[in-house]
C-alpha angles and dihedrals in degrees: 000000000000091000093056115089138177125237141156098256092289119180094209091053092049095049089045089055091048093045092220144046103250121206089232117035111185123197114193131201127208094219139002131251101036116139096208093052091052089048091051090051093048094049095045096043092047090054092047092050095046098043109019104042102247109158107183130056111196125186138185096269139105109302093211096047088047090069087075090058092046091052090051098048093045101040108008092247116163135012114294094231091052093043095055092042096052102022096065125059126214089041089281092140085078091070114098091219093060092048089049090052092054092047092051094047091052092048091047093051099047110112094006123119115250094255091059097045123106113236130213124223137176113217100190123089122252088278136130129196096276104008143055125209126255111262091230098098097046096043091046093049091051092046091049091052092051096041091055092056108030137058112266096241090064093061117091093218146357126257088249091057090054090051092050094050093046092049117168111011090214092071089061095047096047104141093206090066091076090065101028116044090196088068092058123101091202099108101034118120089256092054092047090051091050091052090056092047091049089052091050092048092050090047089052090049090054099039094050095036097120093059095035092051092049091051095049140062118245090255093050091050094046092049092050089053090048092051090049093051091047094048094050092044093049093051091049090049093050090048092056091046085064093050120110100192126108088254093065101102095039090052092048091052091045093050090051094051092044087055089051091050092051091053093048092049091048089055091049089056087066097045145287113347134201114206129194121188141120114307089241090063095048106038123107094225122083109273122232142178140160120256122180088355093301127107118244129183137188140162114269128228088251092055090050093047091046090054089055101039106028110184090008087074123072128180123202111192115212117213131180139212104207137002103175094186090061096041092253100149129186110305125244112268096243095056123091089251091049093052091048092047089055090064088073099223120116092222124041134172111203139184108239089215088072090073136066113250087208092055125117118288122226115245119241113235095188136042094235096050121079116190122210114279107216090211087071094056096097089060097045120092097201143354119227110195131194113189103200125026139178128188122266120224111303127018109228120188120261 
């Protein structure tokens, strides 16, 4: 354990542990809704922004809704209560730690030129636990961007044609479709036509990119790309919701993480990015879980980003000692969490090489909590440990 050390969420200590300043530094969490984990993120990310030049903070939340938060932290647009309520998906704006993050980012940016400001980004798709958004907003935003800059004959459709094909938004957001593929609109003729139109719009965005980029600000261009990624991802997701094969759940999970990876990589194109999401979305190993009693596996966003960036991606796995509200009691002494608990500090940064990958794994007492799997240690860059945790306000699902 000599290579494990305690610190107060210090950026210099973390980068010293990593041995580099990666372009994408991902901090995972083993469950959602825990006040101490949000506080650790806020302290560490603030230090990394202020002293190490990171310029984007990205979290596991709707990438489209996150534009409201980005507008607020960069320009002060919107009322804070409304911004945190509508700018986070999964009701995560209710958590005090997320509100505090937005408040700090706004305070940090005030009076700074745009190039020195820290930006906010959601990396998740416009998805909730059992529903996915209608593609209307994202397709319309992309079409509006193109229509304002290109001659009408180049466009594959009109905005009215998109509206007609989308129809009633409620048929896209039908919660029952998650459990009954027959209730999904994802493979209807209208949905298939929209997928072709989305492909044509993205192709137009790429093929005319030199002129479009010259006629747009960096933010306008990036948002058009974001809306394009989200539209295509949503239509893929809806298509797999309508699937009846054994691959359905794995493909849904894979589409979601591929959307996350695309958003992370887009942020990295602008500069160094800090990412906060569940460990299962950020790890390099293939992710897995049981649904309906059956195992399902997929490649996480972190694995995809790592394939693209190599050493420019780093993953810090967060582990916990206790979460009494979830029945997570003190860990056994021979587990990674038990050995870190024995150090006595409430926050610890540790070198994963200090532990045996063949050591005992801690058992999960709750569906939404995923303990550290020692077999993953060789592909983890650091372990951030919080000994004692309580829940923050609200307890959203994983």
